BADODO-893687 format. One record per residue (C-alpha): residue in one letter; y, x, z. Coordinates in pm, whole numbers, plus 50000, padded with zeros to 5 digits. Example, Ala and Ser with C-alpha at 12.3 -4.5 7.8 and 13.67 -1.06 7.14 Angstrom:
a495505123050780/s498945136750714/
// end
This chain:
m499455000549992/s503695013049912/t505075023050229/h509065018850056/k509254987650157/q509524966750461/p506764941250504/i508034908450495/r506914891950802/v505984852850832/a504994826251072/l502924798650918/a502614765651056/g499694741151006/a496254754451041/g494864732950865/a492904730250469/f496304737550347/g497154767350620/i494154776550507/k494804781550158/h498114804150181/l496374827350431/d494024832350184/g496624838849962/i498554858350120/k495794880050149/n495764892549829/i499984897149851/e500884935049908/g503424939650153/v503794903250346/e502204900450676/v501634870750938/v502884878151228/s502544839451401/l500464810451345/i501304777651483/s499424746251506/r498124718951726/e495014729051901/l495404762952084/t491724773652101/k491714763951710/t494564780951603/r493454811451781/e490134814851603/i491504813351278/a494144837051428/d491304859151527/k489724854051181/y493194865850985/g494444897751250/i497344873151354/p498574887151620/h500964861551771/v500154820351812/s501664784751960/t501644751751938/e505004750251898/l507314762551604/d510084771851815/d507584796851972/a507554814751617/l510704805351530/a512304832351849/l510684858651733/p513034883751611/e510304898051340/v509764866151189/d511154866450835/a510304836050685/v507874806250807/i505974790350541/l505304753850688/c501874731250633/t502524709150893/p502354665350818/t504504651750581/q506944635950852/m508104670351018/h508794683450698/a512354681250690/s513024685551028/q511214715051074/t512504730650729/l515924723250927/a514954745551238/c513434777551043/l516874774250873/k518994770551163/a517334799651280/g518024824451006/k514764824750836/h513404820050453/v511174791450409/q509114777850217/v507884739650287/e504814726550137/i504954691949954/p506614667349986/l510314680050082/c511034649150297/d510124614350321/v513514606350368/l516354613850061/a519094618250347/d516634646350509/g516354663350181/e520214661350100/e520314678250457/v518204707750376/v519314715750010/q522894715850196/v521884739950519/a520054764550256/q522904766050002/t525154774150311/r523104798550499/g522184814850199/l518354816550246/v515274811750068/a514394775350092/m511184764749849/c509124738149815/g505544743049711/h505574717249393/t502334737749307/r502104724848969/r505144744048871/f502514777548946/n498924767048823/p497974788748522/s496894756548335/h500274739348361/q502024776248339/w500654778947975/v501994743847859/h505484752347987/q505284785947752/r504754767947503/v507444743847543/q510004762747586/a508754783747290/g509724758947082/e505634754546988/f504964725047152/n507304690247257/i505624669347513/q505754630947377/q503414619547662/m502394630348026/d499474605048140/v498344616748467/q495284601648729/t496004610849102/y492694600249210/f491374601149598/f488274579649812/r490134575050110/r488974542950332/t489824564450676/n492434586050757/m491004623350649/n491954654550518/a490574676650254/l488064693250433/g487024658150591/q488464656450955/a490314630851137/r494284633951031/s496604625351314/w499394613551087/t499134591050733/d499034601150411/h501364589950120/l500784581049748/l504214580449654/w506254604449894/h503024629049864/h500934626149541/a503574610649300/a506094639249392/h503724664549221/t504044649848875/v507864634648872/d508884672148993/l506604682248719/f507454657348440/a510684671248433/y510184709448459/q507994704848168/t510104688147977/g513184698648080/s514654666748053/r516014650448373/v514164617648471/v516544589848367/k514194550448390/a511444549448660/h509274519148732/a506734513549045/l504284489249085/q501754487049389/g498754471649507/p497774457149856/i498884473650183/h495904484650401/p495794466350703/q495034494250970/l496884522050722/g500194501750636/i500244519450289/a499804507249931/m496574524149860/d497134518049422/m500334528749282/s501204531248919/i504434549048788/q506504549948450/l509144578748366/q510984588348066/a513194615948053/a516724618447887/n514794638147547/g512764603147552/a509594617047676/i507434591347946/c505024592348157/t502434572848286/l501244575448708/s497814563048818/l497284570849208/s494714554249404/f493094566349743/n489894538849643/n489084556849376/d485194564549378/g484474589149110/p485774626049037/l488324631249300/g492064650649232/t494674652748960/f493944647848622/f497264653748335/r496914647247971/y499864663647784/i499714642747414/g502474660047225/d503744663446855/s501154697046831/g498534689947004/t496804672947301/y496344692047656/l494234685947976/a495054700848262/r492884699748558/y494124718548861/d493534754148729/d491774750248455/l493324739348095/f491894722747802/n492054710447431/g492104672647332/k488364678547239/e487704690147595/e487324729647441/k488334752147716/i491224773047645/d491504806947821/v494514807348092/s492794834348283/q495674858348162/v498874837848214/d499704850748560/v498494878248812/s495754854848958/m494254822348910/n495174808849202/g498364782349199/i498634783649572/e498884824249569/l500834823749308/q503804796849452/d503634825649743/r503974855649540/e507784837249386/f508384831149756/f508264862249841/a509494882049552/a512464855249579/i513634871849923/r512774904849868/e514974902649493/g517614882149708/r517324851649420/e516584813749383/p512994807449366/n511024785449089/g511064756349306/s513664762449558/v514414728349727/a517754727049506/q515604722749196/v512694695749316/l515734677149497/p516104651249166/c512434642949201/y512974628649573/r515924609849434/v513444594149187/l510574588049493/h513224574349665/q514524546749372/l511084535949319/e510634534549734/q513424505249697/q512474491649391/l508964486049579/m510504472249899/a512644445349676/s509334432049503/
// end
């Protein structure tokens, strides 16, 4: 490892399924040390910290923010805590990357953007689809003028009759189709078309009697350049799980499934040379640390993704009114 650079010292909050993905990604990134791990259950947090060689553990984010050696924080905590914890990090003078979504109330997201700008710190939101090699490959084609997106057809499907996380463990909070899962696609659509969303419509299915949320949703978007997006979301789908993107353009059709890409005839496209890794989370973290080192705005900054949350807010208003 090169010695001329000071390592960036990181605190990671939320040692659940996604926190582990970040810890595994960071292991591959030179000049970064995770020095503090914060999570709800101390015993479990200690076990994970021991496994990854992390010296400090706590159940309170404030304990990590008080450590002078911490330069940056990655938040993988429940959605409802994202905005307030991001603000706490910024006010403590720490760079911050918060997992998607930035907020579940628009005003909170707007405050985060304002505070980040005032403090001059790197503040980024984990919109991983910007970094997946599959989507990067499409992005490069669009930027080179070789492919124009006419429609994105997207399916976000889970099977969730109870409140479980990606590891099949009980969650302490309720996930949300609109503010969490739709956020990935609304942001990606604007990013890939290079055009802001000018029209948005939503419909939702019945409200779940226990969870209090809609388990099915349909969203239509149109960008200023005319491109459209059709997004179907469900927690009821008993089939292949995850998010599947179909890019329909003037010179081809592409199907993106996480980090893999296929053409419309289901022939696999090699995206292994698009970036230094095939892991979207690792690439997202690499961008965060590079932006800190280079003193620049990252791809996926809170300012860049805020328009997505404005659209989600507008869709929520529509759903509440209907």
